[in-house]
N, C-alpha and C positions, 0 to 999 in steps of 0.2 A: 154103962148108962141109964142115968134114970129117966123114966117115963116123965115127959113135958106134963103138969098140971093145969095148964089153960086150955080149954076150950076155944079151938079156935074156929070152928063151923062158923059161925054166927058174927065172925067179925069182917068189918065192911072192905070190899076188896081191897078199894084205896090207900082204908089202913094198913092192909098187910105189905103194900109195896112199899108204901115209907116207912115203916120199920123196919123192914128186911133193908132197905136202903140205910137205914142209919146204922144197923148193929154192925154192915157189912163196912161202912167207913169209920167204925171206931176200932173195928178188926183191923181194919188196914192202918192204922195208926194217923188218919187225916183229921182235920179241925172238921167236926160236923156243923155246916153251916145248911140256911134254908137254900144259898145261891146253890152251894153243893149237891145237895140233892136234888135240887130241880132240873141240874146240869144232867146228873145222872139220869134220872128218868124221864128227861125230856119235857119237862113242865113247866108252865110260863110263871113268874114269880107269885102272882095274885094266886094262882092254881094252888103250890106251895103252901102261900102263906095261909091260907083255909085250910087246905090240911093241916099244917099246923098247929091252929087252932081248936079244929076236934079231936087232936091226939092231947093236947091239954086239957081239956075239957071230959074226956076221956080216963084223965089220970096217969098216961101211958107216958106223957115224957114233961120235963119243962124246959122252959129257956132260962140260960143262965144269959147272964150280960142283956145285950141287947139282941145278939142273934145264934151262942152258941147254944143246939139243940143236947138238950141230956136225958136217956132212958130212965124213968122211973122202974122200981122193984120189979113192978108187975109188968111195965113195959118190954125190960129188958127181959124177963122170962117169955113173954110172948113171943118177941123178935128171934130171942134163941132157939124156943122150937120151932119157928116157919122155917130157919136158914135151916137146921137139921133136918126137916124135913124133905126141902129142897132138895139140897145136896145129895140126901141119901135117894132119892126120888131117878137124881140125875144116872147116879151108881148104878140101880136097879135097871134103867132101860140101858145103862151101858153094857154092865156087866155081865146079867141075865138075860134081858130080850135082846141086844144086839144090837142095839140102834146105834147110827152112827154118832162119832161122837161130837160132829158140829148140831147136832140137832136134839142133845138131850136137854137144854139149859130151854129152849120154846116150850118142850114137850111136858117137862117136869112142873110147870106151871100149874095144869090141871091135875097131875097126881097129888102132888102134897097136898092138896087142898083135901082129900079123903083118906088121908095116911093118917093109922091109928096108931097108938104107940106098941102095939102086939106087932104090928108091922115094921113100923122101926125097928122094933129089935130082931127083927124074921132076917131085914136087909142085912142088918150092920154084924149079923153071924154069918151072912154068906161073903162077905168082903175079903178081898184077899190084901196082902200089901197096906199103905200107908192108908187110915182113914180119912182120907181126902174126898171130895167130888169128881168128876172125871177130869175136870181145869187145874186140881192141884191145892181150891184152899178146904182150909179144915173142916171135919166136922164138926160143929158142939158138940159136947159130952161125950166123945173119944178122946183118947188121948196116940201121943206117941207122933203126930205130925211135925214138921222140920218145923221148928218156930219162925218165926217171922224176920228176927234180929239176928238169923243163920243167912240171909237172903240179901241179895242187890236186884235193883233192874238194871236190865241188858242196858238201859242207856248210864249207867255210872260205870260199867265196861270199857277196859283200853284195849286197842287194839296188840291180839295176842293173848289175851284173859283167854278160859275155855270155863266151861261147869256144866252142871245138869238143869236142865228147864225143870223148875218144879213148880212154879204157878203162875196162874194169871188173875190180874184183878177182875172185879164185878163189871167192870166199865169194857173190858173185851168180852164178856159172856153176852151182854144184851146187842152184841152186834152179829148175825145171823153171818154176814157176806165176811165179815172178818176171823169168825172162826173157822169158815169155809175154806179161806184163805190158808190158813193157820195149820188145819188137819193136813192140805193139798200138799202143804211144804213141810210137813212133819214136826211141825214146830208146835208139841200138845211135849204135857208134863212126861218126864223121863227122858228126855232127849238129849243127848250132848251135842253139844254147841259150843262154839268160839267165836269171836270179834275179830272178824279181817279187817275191816275199815268205817272209819269216822267220817262223814262229811261236816265242815263249818256250819251246815243248815239244821243239823242236828240228825240227821238221815243215816243210817247203820249199814254194813254187810255183814251178815252171818253166813258162819259156815254150818249146816244142819249134814252130819255123816260125812261129808264133803262137797255138799250139795248148796250154793248160796243162793241165799234169801234175801231182798233188801227188804228191810224193817225201818217206817218210817218211825218219827220225834214221839209221836205220843203213844204208837204201840211199843216201841221200846221202854217210855214209863211203866208200861201195862204185864210185862214180862219179866219173872221174879228168877233170880236163879243160883243155886247151891256152886259158888266157886271151887275148882279141883285140878 
């Protein structure tokens, strides 16, 4: 993994949040719109609009057409470094320090700000298994993570389908209570699950090691599985 070239220490905190969200939405294959960024971060449209103007002025993004947000070369380099450091910080907290799985996302927000390229390399060298964050999202710059194209959301499964939970989208990571629910019920990357039943309103029932777990429609869209 190449060490990141941009210096992130002086970057505006709000700009960091926007750039990470833009990168993650692109990673997930989602159309990157200001409205979608606002939904993910829980911000009002006017606030997001001002943030996008600042990013355009700084040369980190361009607006294509009327609404589509596109990272510039410099913006992509910074966003990728931010996401890499955050996910490495999460792995350090869970794998090395033994922190609870549902707490690592929030705690990593502080650790990523002080991480150096040397620390990045040291953490990466300690990791075992797939080079992902604890929630299954790939660490940028590393290799061999399961590609998105191989996965399907639980919402797309049919009763009787089974597989291994591989990835949680960032929408889920932002909700502490949801993460606690998932950890309490064993719905973490690596868990084998099967779809038991699907209700007309999109609510599902999945079995995790024989234990039934209710999964709402929104959550089912955010849990991605490698069918097997």
